[in-house]
SETI-850141 format. One record per residue (C-alpha): residue number from 1; x, y, z. Coordinates in pm, 1 decimal, always signed. Example, Ala and Ser with C-alpha at 12.3 -4.5 7.8 and 13.67 -1.06 7.14 Angstrom:
REM SETI-850141
SITE,1,+1230.0,-450.0,+780.0
SITE,2,+1367.0,-106.0,+714.0
//
This chain:
REM SETI-850141
SITE,1,-3442.1,+2110.8,-6177.6
SITE,2,-3263.1,+1814.6,-6150.3
SITE,3,-3460.3,+1444.9,-6076.6
SITE,4,-3432.3,+1355.5,-5688.3
SITE,5,-3283.6,+942.4,-5750.1
SITE,6,-3537.0,+718.4,-5600.8
SITE,7,-3393.0,+468.5,-5311.3
SITE,8,-3557.2,+200.1,-5478.0
SITE,9,-3392.5,+288.2,-5883.1
SITE,10,-3104.9,+164.6,-6046.0
SITE,11,-3192.1,-208.2,-5953.1
SITE,12,-3196.9,-131.0,-5548.3
SITE,13,-3564.2,-250.1,-5498.5
SITE,14,-3441.3,-597.1,-5596.3
SITE,15,-3124.9,-590.2,-5365.4
SITE,16,-3363.8,-508.5,-5104.3
SITE,17,-3608.0,-746.0,-5127.4
SITE,18,-3310.8,-1016.1,-5154.2
SITE,19,-3186.0,-814.5,-4784.0
SITE,20,-3589.4,-935.2,-4646.0
SITE,21,-3540.6,-1242.4,-4784.4
SITE,22,-3172.9,-1309.8,-4539.5
SITE,23,-3342.1,-1115.9,-4215.8
SITE,24,-3642.9,-1425.2,-4329.6
SITE,25,-3397.1,-1694.7,-4302.6
SITE,26,-3262.3,-1529.4,-4002.0
SITE,27,-3608.7,-1482.6,-3824.0
SITE,28,-3615.2,-1826.9,-3940.4
SITE,29,-3349.4,-1988.4,-3772.3
SITE,30,-3328.4,-1816.8,-3462.6
SITE,31,-3665.0,-1973.5,-3450.7
SITE,32,-3501.8,-2307.7,-3473.6
SITE,33,-3240.6,-2196.6,-3297.3
SITE,34,-3519.2,-2143.0,-2978.6
SITE,35,-3686.8,-2406.4,-2992.9
SITE,36,-3365.1,-2656.4,-3000.2
SITE,37,-3269.0,-2503.2,-2690.1
SITE,38,-3567.3,-2578.4,-2508.7
SITE,39,-3491.4,-2950.9,-2652.7
SITE,40,-3175.8,-2952.8,-2533.0
SITE,41,-3246.7,-2818.3,-2146.6
SITE,42,-3532.2,-3047.7,-2156.4
SITE,43,-3265.9,-3329.0,-2185.8
SITE,44,-3090.2,-3198.1,-1907.7
SITE,45,-3360.3,-3160.5,-1701.8
SITE,46,-3384.3,-3527.4,-1682.7
SITE,47,-3034.5,-3566.9,-1627.7
SITE,48,-2869.1,-3704.0,-1285.1
SITE,49,-2510.0,-3823.3,-1104.8
SITE,50,-2633.5,-4178.1,-1168.1
SITE,51,-2753.8,-4130.1,-1564.9
SITE,52,-2585.1,-3857.8,-1815.0
SITE,53,-2789.0,-3685.9,-1987.7
SITE,54,-2829.0,-3770.5,-2340.4
SITE,55,-2864.1,-3471.2,-2564.4
SITE,56,-3048.9,-3516.7,-2875.5
SITE,57,-2801.7,-3473.8,-3139.7
SITE,58,-3022.7,-3350.6,-3371.3
SITE,59,-3115.1,-3049.0,-3126.0
SITE,60,-2763.6,-2940.2,-3071.8
SITE,61,-2671.1,-3001.1,-3524.8
SITE,62,-2960.6,-2740.1,-3501.9
SITE,63,-2800.7,-2476.9,-3294.4
SITE,64,-2443.0,-2525.9,-3486.2
SITE,65,-2554.1,-2507.2,-3832.8
SITE,66,-2785.5,-2198.0,-3741.8
SITE,67,-2491.4,-1986.8,-3636.9
SITE,68,-2299.5,-2062.8,-3893.5
SITE,69,-2599.2,-2030.8,-4131.3
SITE,70,-2689.2,-1620.6,-3968.7
SITE,71,-2368.1,-1566.4,-3937.1
SITE,72,-2315.4,-1636.1,-4346.0
SITE,73,-2677.7,-1428.9,-4369.6
SITE,74,-2580.8,-1130.5,-4191.6
SITE,75,-2210.4,-1101.1,-4386.7
SITE,76,-2413.6,-1123.4,-4683.5
SITE,77,-2666.8,-806.9,-4568.1
SITE,78,-2446.1,-570.7,-4486.7
SITE,79,-2253.4,-651.6,-4827.3
SITE,80,-2578.9,-624.6,-4987.2
SITE,81,-2642.5,-301.5,-4812.6
SITE,82,-2302.0,-130.8,-4848.8
SITE,83,-2395.5,-218.4,-5209.9
SITE,84,-2710.5,-22.5,-5215.9
SITE,85,-2565.7,+286.3,-5088.8
SITE,86,-2324.2,+288.5,-5302.3
SITE,87,-2531.7,+219.7,-5562.2
SITE,88,-2743.5,+576.3,-5480.8
SITE,89,-2449.1,+741.3,-5339.2
SITE,90,-2342.0,+720.6,-5728.9
SITE,91,-2652.0,+792.2,-5870.3
SITE,92,-2647.2,+1130.0,-5653.0
SITE,93,-2345.9,+1278.0,-5666.3
SITE,94,-2367.6,+1251.9,-6041.3
SITE,95,-2775.9,+1387.6,-6006.4
SITE,96,-2541.5,+1704.7,-5753.5
SITE,97,-2300.9,+1759.0,-5972.1
SITE,98,-2508.1,+1814.4,-6257.2
SITE,99,-2711.3,+2045.2,-6007.1
SITE,100,-2366.1,+2231.2,-5963.1
SITE,101,-2344.2,+2261.7,-6345.3
SITE,102,-2696.1,+2402.1,-6397.3
SITE,103,-2629.2,+2683.4,-6139.8
SITE,104,-2466.9,+2888.8,-6438.1
SITE,105,-2295.6,+3251.2,-6305.6
SITE,106,-2443.1,+3196.1,-5939.0
SITE,107,-2186.3,+2881.9,-5920.0
SITE,108,-1959.6,+3195.8,-5830.1
SITE,109,-2141.7,+3302.4,-5597.4
SITE,110,-2120.5,+2991.1,-5384.2
SITE,111,-1776.3,+2911.8,-5251.4
SITE,112,-1602.4,+2579.0,-5285.1
SITE,113,-1616.0,+2459.7,-4933.5
SITE,114,-2004.1,+2497.4,-4949.2
SITE,115,-2041.1,+2324.2,-5285.4
SITE,116,-1760.4,+2058.5,-5167.6
SITE,117,-1943.1,+1939.8,-4863.2
SITE,118,-2219.0,+1804.4,-5101.1
SITE,119,-1966.9,+1545.8,-5178.3
SITE,120,-1863.1,+1481.1,-4860.5
SITE,121,-2126.6,+1491.8,-4561.1
SITE,122,-2437.5,+1480.5,-4795.7
SITE,123,-2327.5,+1182.2,-5012.2
SITE,124,-2188.8,+987.1,-4690.9
SITE,125,-2540.8,+1057.5,-4488.9
SITE,126,-2706.0,+919.8,-4831.6
SITE,127,-2470.5,+601.4,-4803.4
SITE,128,-2543.4,+514.2,-4475.1
SITE,129,-2919.4,+556.6,-4442.9
SITE,130,-2955.0,+386.0,-4756.4
SITE,131,-2678.5,+142.4,-4723.9
SITE,132,-2658.2,+44.2,-4334.0
SITE,133,-3067.5,+198.6,-4260.3
SITE,134,-3299.5,+106.2,-4467.0
SITE,135,-3128.6,-243.0,-4527.8
SITE,136,-3125.6,-275.6,-4137.8
SITE,137,-3512.5,-132.1,-4097.8
SITE,138,-3650.4,-357.0,-4350.5
SITE,139,-3431.4,-624.8,-4159.7
SITE,140,-3524.3,-549.8,-3825.8
SITE,141,-3922.7,-514.1,-3937.2
SITE,142,-3893.7,-897.1,-4058.2
SITE,143,-3723.1,-1034.4,-3714.5
SITE,144,-3896.8,-801.5,-3503.9
SITE,145,-4227.5,-938.1,-3551.6
SITE,146,-4104.9,-1357.3,-3573.1
SITE,147,-3884.2,-1369.5,-3300.0
SITE,148,-4216.5,-1174.0,-3139.8
SITE,149,-4397.0,-1489.0,-3227.3
SITE,150,-4169.6,-1800.6,-3149.2
SITE,151,-4170.3,-1640.8,-2749.1
SITE,152,-4536.0,-1595.7,-2816.0
SITE,153,-4527.0,-1951.9,-2899.5
SITE,154,-4310.9,-2099.3,-2654.8
SITE,155,-4514.5,-1985.1,-2379.1
SITE,156,-4736.3,-1657.0,-2340.9
SITE,157,-4678.2,-1581.2,-2007.6
SITE,158,-4292.9,-1515.0,-2085.7
SITE,159,-4361.8,-1339.9,-2396.5
SITE,160,-4553.9,-1085.4,-2197.6
SITE,161,-4259.8,-1085.1,-1880.5
SITE,162,-4031.9,-1029.0,-2172.6
SITE,163,-4156.3,-803.2,-2446.3
SITE,164,-4289.5,-537.8,-2156.8
SITE,165,-3950.2,-407.2,-2034.6
SITE,166,-3808.1,-442.6,-2466.6
SITE,167,-4153.3,-252.9,-2533.5
SITE,168,-4109.8,+2.4,-2303.3
SITE,169,-3720.2,+93.9,-2462.8
SITE,170,-3864.7,+122.3,-2755.4
SITE,171,-4123.3,+364.7,-2661.5
SITE,172,-3884.1,+548.6,-2475.9
SITE,173,-3623.0,+494.7,-2723.2
SITE,174,-3899.4,+696.8,-2964.2
SITE,175,-3894.9,+980.8,-2770.8
SITE,176,-3612.1,+1030.9,-2691.5
SITE,177,-3446.4,+978.3,-3055.2
SITE,178,-3666.4,+1337.0,-3138.3
SITE,179,-3357.9,+1527.6,-3095.9
SITE,180,-3178.3,+1401.7,-3321.0
SITE,181,-3256.1,+1606.0,-3580.6
SITE,182,-3179.1,+1888.5,-3424.0
SITE,183,-2865.0,+1749.1,-3300.1
SITE,184,-2728.5,+1713.4,-3674.1
SITE,185,-2805.9,+1981.7,-3773.4
SITE,186,-2657.8,+2151.4,-3504.6
SITE,187,-2333.4,+1972.1,-3608.1
SITE,188,-2380.3,+2006.7,-4006.6
SITE,189,-2370.2,+2336.7,-3952.3
SITE,190,-2013.1,+2351.2,-3707.0
SITE,191,-1889.8,+2150.1,-3957.5
SITE,192,-1927.0,+2326.0,-4237.5
SITE,193,-1845.8,+2642.1,-4052.9
SITE,194,-1462.1,+2462.8,-4006.6
SITE,195,-1466.7,+2304.4,-4320.7
SITE,196,-1473.5,+2660.4,-4527.0
SITE,197,-1327.5,+2853.5,-4329.1
SITE,198,-1039.2,+2553.7,-4314.2
SITE,199,-1059.7,+2506.7,-4736.4
SITE,200,-1000.9,+2856.3,-4743.2
SITE,201,-715.5,+2930.4,-4594.4
SITE,202,-503.3,+2636.2,-4723.6
SITE,203,-406.4,+2735.2,-5019.8
SITE,204,-261.5,+3063.2,-4894.6
SITE,205,-158.6,+2913.6,-4555.0
SITE,206,+241.2,+3062.0,-4674.0
SITE,207,+103.2,+3346.1,-4712.7
SITE,208,-92.6,+3388.8,-4400.2
SITE,209,+215.7,+3327.1,-4173.3
SITE,210,+435.3,+3581.2,-4379.4
SITE,211,+227.4,+3825.5,-4291.7
SITE,212,+214.8,+3699.1,-3910.5
SITE,213,-185.5,+3615.9,-3977.6
SITE,214,-149.2,+3269.3,-3906.7
SITE,215,-200.7,+3282.7,-3541.2
SITE,216,-459.4,+3466.0,-3538.9
SITE,217,-635.1,+3249.5,-3814.6
SITE,218,-515.4,+2917.3,-3646.1
SITE,219,-750.5,+3071.3,-3305.5
SITE,220,-1059.8,+3098.8,-3519.9
SITE,221,-1026.4,+2775.6,-3644.9
SITE,222,-986.1,+2610.2,-3331.9
SITE,223,-1278.6,+2799.2,-3159.0
SITE,224,-1489.8,+2667.3,-3469.5
SITE,225,-1339.8,+2321.6,-3391.4
SITE,226,-1474.3,+2355.7,-3038.2
SITE,227,-1734.5,+2468.0,-3079.9
SITE,228,-1786.2,+2196.7,-3341.5
SITE,229,-1638.6,+1905.3,-3152.9
SITE,230,-1888.1,+1975.2,-2846.2
SITE,231,-2226.1,+1926.8,-3063.9
SITE,232,-2085.9,+1604.1,-3197.9
SITE,233,-1969.6,+1495.7,-2848.6
SITE,234,-2324.6,+1612.1,-2768.6
SITE,235,-2523.6,+1362.8,-3044.1
SITE,236,-2287.4,+1084.0,-3011.7
SITE,237,-2431.9,+1123.3,-2606.3
SITE,238,-2742.4,+1104.6,-2733.2
SITE,239,-2642.1,+809.8,-2924.4
SITE,240,-2472.5,+605.5,-2692.7
SITE,241,-2775.1,+615.2,-2416.0
SITE,242,-3035.6,+542.8,-2722.3
SITE,243,-2808.9,+199.2,-2740.8
SITE,244,-2776.6,+181.4,-2464.8
SITE,245,-3158.9,+120.2,-2339.1
SITE,246,-3222.3,-216.7,-2545.7
SITE,247,-2909.6,-368.9,-2310.6
SITE,248,-3151.5,-258.5,-2021.1
SITE,249,-3411.1,-373.2,-2120.2
SITE,250,-3239.6,-732.9,-2196.0
SITE,251,-3138.3,-747.4,-1873.3
SITE,252,-3471.4,-606.8,-1729.5
SITE,253,-3640.7,-869.3,-1940.7
SITE,254,-3447.6,-1151.4,-1864.1
SITE,255,-3524.8,-1103.3,-1484.7
SITE,256,-3907.9,-1028.5,-1590.3
SITE,257,-3892.6,-1424.8,-1778.9
SITE,258,-3690.3,-1594.4,-1416.8
SITE,259,-3946.0,-1423.9,-1208.0
SITE,260,-4210.7,-1521.8,-1461.2
SITE,261,-4086.5,-1899.7,-1446.3
SITE,262,-4078.9,-1931.9,-998.8
SITE,263,-4369.0,-1759.5,-1015.7
SITE,264,-4594.0,-1943.6,-1228.3
SITE,265,-4369.4,-2278.2,-1184.5
SITE,266,-4308.6,-2281.4,-1547.8
SITE,267,-4019.1,-2521.7,-1688.1
SITE,268,-3670.7,-2438.9,-1714.4
SITE,269,-3658.6,-2523.5,-2105.1
SITE,270,-3891.8,-2273.5,-2171.7
SITE,271,-3735.1,-1985.2,-1971.6
SITE,272,-3419.4,-2115.8,-2139.5
SITE,273,-3537.2,-2096.7,-2466.9
SITE,274,-3681.2,-1728.7,-2387.7
SITE,275,-3364.0,-1644.9,-2278.3
SITE,276,-3225.1,-1695.0,-2637.3
SITE,277,-3562.4,-1566.4,-2825.4
SITE,278,-3511.2,-1228.1,-2566.8
SITE,279,-3130.4,-1201.3,-2675.0
SITE,280,-3225.4,-1277.5,-3039.8
SITE,281,-3522.2,-999.1,-3044.5
SITE,282,-3308.8,-726.7,-2924.8
SITE,283,-3053.0,-757.0,-3226.8
SITE,284,-3331.3,-565.7,-3449.8
SITE,285,-3408.5,-283.5,-3168.2
SITE,286,-3044.8,-210.5,-3108.5
SITE,287,-2980.6,-119.4,-3489.8
SITE,288,-3287.6,+54.1,-3528.8
SITE,289,-3141.1,+333.2,-3310.5
SITE,290,-2881.6,+333.6,-3519.4
SITE,291,-3097.9,+311.3,-3831.5
SITE,292,-3295.5,+701.0,-3669.0
SITE,293,-2898.0,+822.5,-3620.5
SITE,294,-2858.4,+751.2,-3982.6
SITE,295,-3222.0,+821.6,-4101.0
SITE,296,-3156.2,+1200.8,-3874.7
SITE,297,-2872.8,+1260.6,-4073.7
SITE,298,-2987.7,+1179.3,-4443.5
SITE,299,-3329.9,+1386.8,-4385.1
SITE,300,-3104.4,+1710.8,-4371.6
SITE,301,-2881.3,+1621.5,-4594.5
SITE,302,-3233.0,+1551.4,-4865.9
SITE,303,-3321.9,+1920.2,-4744.1
SITE,304,-2976.1,+2028.9,-4848.9
SITE,305,-3025.2,+1835.7,-5153.2
SITE,306,-3370.7,+1941.8,-5284.1
SITE,307,-3252.6,+2339.8,-5217.3
SITE,308,-2956.5,+2261.4,-5477.2
SITE,309,-3179.1,+2105.3,-5675.3
SITE,310,-3424.1,+2373.2,-5720.4
SITE,311,-3194.8,+2627.8,-5747.8
SITE,312,-3031.3,+2433.6,-6060.1
SITE,313,-3181.6,+2571.8,-6402.6
SITE,314,-3186.9,+2309.4,-6719.5
SITE,315,-2803.4,+2260.2,-6791.3
SITE,316,-2674.5,+2430.4,-7187.6
SITE,317,-2684.0,+2177.0,-7419.5
SITE,318,-2418.9,+2206.4,-7647.9
SITE,319,-2422.7,+2134.4,-8058.8
SITE,320,-2098.4,+2168.8,-8277.0
SITE,321,-2231.2,+2333.9,-8531.7
SITE,322,-1934.9,+2319.6,-8690.9
SITE,323,-1867.0,+2650.3,-8900.2
SITE,324,-1861.8,+3057.2,-8752.2
SITE,325,-2219.3,+3141.0,-8572.5
SITE,326,-2335.3,+3509.8,-8534.7
SITE,327,-2415.6,+3709.0,-8218.4
SITE,328,-2731.1,+3918.2,-8179.8
SITE,329,-2742.1,+4110.6,-7837.0
SITE,330,-3047.8,+4207.3,-7812.5
SITE,331,-3087.2,+4571.8,-7504.8
SITE,332,-2788.9,+4314.9,-7301.5
SITE,333,-2731.7,+4517.3,-7005.3
SITE,334,-2391.5,+4420.9,-6850.7
SITE,335,-2263.0,+4666.8,-6507.0
SITE,336,-2574.9,+4971.3,-6646.0
SITE,337,-2393.5,+4918.7,-6980.8
SITE,338,-2644.6,+4833.3,-7224.2
SITE,339,-2539.6,+4662.0,-7523.1
SITE,340,-2753.1,+4645.8,-7936.2
SITE,341,-2566.4,+4519.0,-8189.4
SITE,342,-2492.7,+4231.3,-8412.1
SITE,343,-2219.1,+4057.5,-8490.3
SITE,344,-2209.6,+3835.2,-8859.4
SITE,345,-2020.3,+3494.5,-8861.2
SITE,346,-1650.6,+3419.7,-8863.5
SITE,347,-1636.1,+3827.3,-8798.9
SITE,348,-1343.2,+3941.1,-8569.8
SITE,349,-1382.4,+4212.9,-8317.8
SITE,350,-1212.0,+4398.0,-8107.5
SITE,351,-1330.3,+4516.3,-7747.2
SITE,352,-1151.2,+4845.4,-7651.2
SITE,353,-1226.8,+5035.2,-7317.5
SITE,354,-1062.5,+5273.9,-7088.8
SITE,355,-1205.2,+5016.2,-6804.8
SITE,356,-1044.6,+4625.2,-6840.5
SITE,357,-1245.9,+4492.2,-6574.8
SITE,358,-1605.2,+4603.6,-6763.1
SITE,359,-1450.4,+4495.5,-7167.5
SITE,360,-1405.1,+4103.5,-6943.5
SITE,361,-1730.7,+4126.4,-6835.1
SITE,362,-1914.2,+4186.4,-7120.2
SITE,363,-1663.2,+3900.8,-7270.5
SITE,364,-1743.1,+3660.5,-6982.1
SITE,365,-2114.9,+3680.4,-7076.0
SITE,366,-2102.0,+3698.3,-7468.4
SITE,367,-1940.7,+3335.8,-7314.9
SITE,368,-2153.1,+3219.2,-7107.5
SITE,369,-1986.7,+3212.7,-6817.1
SITE,370,-2123.6,+3556.6,-6650.0
SITE,371,-2553.2,+3648.3,-6633.6
SITE,372,-2648.3,+3926.9,-6781.3
SITE,373,-2809.3,+4185.9,-6566.6
SITE,374,-3104.6,+4248.8,-6839.3
SITE,375,-3118.2,+4115.5,-7217.5
SITE,376,-3101.6,+3878.8,-7359.8
SITE,377,-2811.0,+3709.8,-7648.3
SITE,378,-2900.1,+3473.2,-7897.8
SITE,379,-2670.6,+3315.4,-8182.1
SITE,380,-2818.4,+3163.7,-8508.9
SITE,381,-3167.1,+3025.2,-8379.1
SITE,382,-3072.0,+2677.4,-8295.4
SITE,383,-3200.2,+2529.2,-8004.6
SITE,384,-2801.5,+2460.1,-7887.9
SITE,385,-2592.1,+2689.4,-7801.3
SITE,386,-2309.9,+2667.6,-8013.1
SITE,387,-1978.0,+2543.4,-7907.0
SITE,388,-1774.7,+2830.7,-7723.1
SITE,389,-1387.8,+2847.9,-7665.0
SITE,390,-1308.9,+3032.2,-7342.9
SITE,391,-947.6,+3165.5,-7338.0
SITE,392,-873.1,+3291.2,-7047.0
SITE,393,-574.0,+3322.8,-6844.7
SITE,394,-651.9,+3002.0,-6642.0
SITE,395,-786.9,+2741.9,-6808.8
SITE,396,-986.6,+2456.3,-6767.7
SITE,397,-759.7,+2194.7,-6647.5
SITE,398,-770.5,+1831.9,-6480.7
SITE,399,-508.7,+1709.3,-6285.1
SITE,400,-415.3,+1413.6,-6505.6
SITE,401,-174.9,+1400.4,-6828.0
SITE,402,-89.3,+1715.6,-7064.5
SITE,403,-244.1,+1537.7,-7366.5
SITE,404,-586.0,+1543.7,-7062.8
SITE,405,-551.4,+1929.9,-7078.6
SITE,406,-462.6,+2029.6,-7390.0
SITE,407,-764.2,+1818.2,-7568.2
SITE,408,-1030.5,+1899.9,-7257.8
SITE,409,-1230.1,+2062.8,-7567.8
SITE,410,-1262.8,+1838.1,-7826.6
SITE,411,-1527.0,+1652.1,-7955.4
SITE,412,-1259.3,+1383.9,-8039.5
SITE,413,-885.5,+1340.0,-7963.7
SITE,414,-654.7,+1415.8,-8193.6
SITE,415,-404.2,+1171.7,-8227.1
SITE,416,-94.3,+1269.1,-8075.4
SITE,417,+115.4,+1423.9,-8354.0
SITE,418,-147.4,+1659.4,-8412.6
SITE,419,-153.9,+1773.3,-8024.7
SITE,420,+270.7,+1819.8,-8076.7
SITE,421,+221.5,+1971.1,-8358.5
SITE,422,-18.3,+2273.4,-8209.4
SITE,423,+187.1,+2235.4,-7876.1
SITE,424,+456.1,+2316.7,-8013.8
SITE,425,+359.0,+2616.9,-8257.8
SITE,426,+173.1,+2749.8,-7954.4
SITE,427,+493.4,+2759.4,-7754.3
SITE,428,+494.6,+2451.8,-7520.7
SITE,429,+764.1,+2343.1,-7636.4
SITE,430,+968.1,+2392.0,-7335.8
SITE,431,+658.0,+2250.4,-7077.1
SITE,432,+659.9,+1980.0,-7230.8
SITE,433,+1021.2,+1847.5,-7237.2
SITE,434,+971.7,+1954.9,-6845.6
SITE,435,+656.0,+1801.0,-6762.4
SITE,436,+804.9,+1468.0,-7050.4
SITE,437,+570.4,+1474.3,-7295.1
SITE,438,+197.8,+1459.2,-7384.1
SITE,439,+158.6,+1194.7,-7087.8
SITE,440,+324.0,+1441.1,-6804.1
SITE,441,+113.6,+1504.7,-6595.5
SITE,442,+7.1,+1815.8,-6457.6
SITE,443,-117.1,+1891.2,-6143.9
SITE,444,-422.3,+1998.7,-6032.1
SITE,445,-589.0,+2324.8,-6219.1
SITE,446,-195.6,+2323.2,-6400.6
SITE,447,-61.7,+2448.7,-6051.9
SITE,448,+270.2,+2286.1,-6211.2
SITE,449,+196.8,+2495.2,-6515.5
SITE,450,+340.2,+2899.2,-6611.7
SITE,451,+107.5,+3141.3,-6594.2
SITE,452,+268.7,+3188.2,-6933.1
SITE,453,+217.6,+2847.1,-7024.8
SITE,454,-93.0,+2836.2,-6842.7
SITE,455,-229.1,+3049.0,-7127.7
SITE,456,-114.4,+2846.3,-7400.2
SITE,457,-282.6,+2511.8,-7262.4
SITE,458,-646.2,+2736.6,-7329.3
SITE,459,-481.7,+2881.1,-7687.0
SITE,460,-413.3,+2502.4,-7770.5
SITE,461,-759.6,+2393.3,-7635.0
SITE,462,-931.0,+2609.9,-7843.4
SITE,463,-749.6,+2528.5,-8163.2
SITE,464,-787.0,+2170.2,-8131.6
SITE,465,-1157.5,+2223.9,-8015.1
SITE,466,-1282.6,+2364.2,-8382.2
SITE,467,-1557.3,+2589.2,-8150.8
SITE,468,-1797.2,+2756.2,-8328.6
SITE,469,-1638.6,+3102.5,-8160.8
SITE,470,-1408.7,+3207.2,-7973.8
SITE,471,-1411.6,+3440.3,-7666.7
SITE,472,-1029.0,+3590.1,-7581.1
SITE,473,-1058.9,+3803.9,-7189.3
SITE,474,-654.0,+3748.3,-7127.0
SITE,475,-472.5,+4031.9,-6938.1
SITE,476,-133.6,+3840.8,-6962.4
SITE,477,-175.3,+3795.4,-7377.4
SITE,478,+12.1,+4095.1,-7444.0
SITE,479,+309.6,+4053.4,-7217.7
SITE,480,+401.0,+3721.2,-7418.4
SITE,481,+694.1,+3747.1,-7605.4
SITE,482,+534.2,+3592.3,-7905.1
SITE,483,+222.5,+3773.2,-7811.9
SITE,484,+139.3,+3887.2,-8182.3
SITE,485,+248.8,+3561.8,-8350.3
SITE,486,-43.4,+3413.0,-8128.2
SITE,487,-271.2,+3566.7,-8261.7
SITE,488,-179.7,+3574.2,-8603.9
SITE,489,-163.4,+3222.5,-8548.3
SITE,490,-523.8,+3203.3,-8375.2
SITE,491,-718.2,+3437.5,-8665.4
SITE,492,-544.5,+3224.3,-8963.8
SITE,493,-657.1,+2851.9,-8799.0
SITE,494,-931.7,+2914.9,-8678.6
SITE,495,-1237.3,+2999.4,-8878.5
SITE,496,-1494.5,+3065.6,-8535.1
SITE,497,-1642.5,+3394.2,-8419.4
SITE,498,-1357.0,+3544.6,-8219.8
SITE,499,-1434.4,+3807.8,-8022.1
SITE,500,-1156.5,+3953.1,-7768.9
SITE,501,-981.5,+4285.8,-7596.8
SITE,502,-598.0,+4237.5,-7658.1
SITE,503,-489.9,+4565.0,-7730.3
SITE,504,-396.2,+4665.8,-8124.6
SITE,505,-33.7,+4617.7,-8042.9
SITE,506,-101.4,+4268.4,-8053.2
SITE,507,-380.3,+4198.0,-8280.1
SITE,508,-262.6,+4430.9,-8537.1
SITE,509,-563.1,+4597.9,-8787.6
SITE,510,-748.9,+4309.2,-8791.9
SITE,511,-1174.3,+4281.1,-8806.6
SITE,512,-1347.5,+4534.9,-8619.5
SITE,513,-1352.1,+4800.5,-8285.0
SITE,514,-1613.0,+4864.8,-8047.6
SITE,515,-1542.0,+5064.4,-7798.7
SITE,516,-1728.3,+5075.3,-7473.7
SITE,517,-1837.0,+5414.5,-7363.8
SITE,518,-1751.7,+5521.1,-6974.5
SITE,519,-2121.3,+5669.6,-6999.8
SITE,520,-2415.6,+5426.9,-6853.2
SITE,521,-2756.0,+5472.4,-6919.0
SITE,522,-2762.3,+5553.7,-7277.5
SITE,523,-2828.0,+5250.5,-7571.6
SITE,524,-2675.4,+5272.6,-7874.5
SITE,525,-2670.6,+5080.5,-8163.4
SITE,526,-2290.6,+5057.4,-8358.0
SITE,527,-2203.4,+5039.7,-8706.1
SITE,528,-1993.1,+4702.8,-8897.6
SITE,529,-1761.5,+4899.4,-8941.5
SITE,530,-1410.1,+4952.3,-8787.0
SITE,531,-1304.0,+5222.0,-8496.2
SITE,532,-1743.3,+5198.2,-8486.6
SITE,533,-1897.6,+5333.9,-8136.6
SITE,534,-2028.7,+5084.1,-7904.9
SITE,535,-2241.4,+5308.8,-7693.1
SITE,536,-2302.5,+5234.2,-7287.2
//
């Protein structure tokens, strides 16, 4: 299981401490503002029509300087908060991606949309909580008590009068906020359903239209979208209600301060200072409502990520041997057939069966792309996996240059002359001309390559990567006009152990033939001669 990243890791603890320090500075400046406001009102109290007030310049300067400094601290704190959130999201993204890679064959059974949400919803929730949740919570934890202390220093009576509505709002918000977790969970489930359904249909949207199926599918998406929208509105209503409570408490607290001033004969200057502190005090309360909302979203995302990490196995470690490797199939069971044999290092083996799907599944197991039902597959006894080239009809291609696509499996990128030479030998000359050479762009998943060009790309990848084992599983290969020539080139240029399912018309009489029987359940051990029988 991968390690879940620590919130305080990667230097984020220092950044959070900086945000806390900025909160302390803001709180100190707010206290200075409150007392400067009181001094100004004291000066105004002594003013008359014949004797204008002599406002204290020092207090006015404090008000102006404090306002500018508070704005600067807030901007800096928000910037630091975003940096903290982005840092955590980057680390979590790496951990989640590794976990998806470590799912192994389970990944094939999981829909792409569900995994993609890990990089959208979950990471956004993590970034929001760490960047704008924790940092604001830390700032509020500093500002709130210092503002309350300032209010108490101005006048305990006014402090009691102004704080009661705010404390009541905090208590009420705590009760109403308990439902946010459930609302986020419902909304996440709805949004995930819409996203997965849309991602499933987008690649075949035109085909659905030609089948006159598009209206029905759009209606289904609209129903899912409406339910998701209703959940989103319910969550926003709850959050809006929670955000309104601090504003309402500010009005009630201000009224209570004015009432207490009149009731107990307190000075107007103290009342003005108390009102300014109340306005300051409500800010962290209002931000804590947003923090709660982000924390609720993060809890859902965190649980989903932990579930994913819990399913992950150890990532396969690959160490290139630089030589062919043997394969030991120890009671390996695939589709009810039990395979028990040894393939020598450097041997050429052709699987022969009337069931092409069975051959593909066996080859996928040998290439570690699929798990067997039982049994074990050994190579040369070393703890790390050998370098395996899997030549199929859909090679691993990322969007980018043709050069990048052709060298995906290479330990070190060859020079352009070698890449070009091998590509042309494998029949990619016309594709290189069409795309504009090695710098030409290949679309996502090789979308601008023909099926034959995609197969040739996989072949070039294998030849340039110098693997220890080559597994060929291609139904398209025999249809190529130069199929036999391509296989001869692979056989001659690649000394690795080679296992394939190509017909004899393409592969010739090279190596050993293992026939997969149609019967299930029986275990046999074939000999190492040509046309040997692989029992089922």
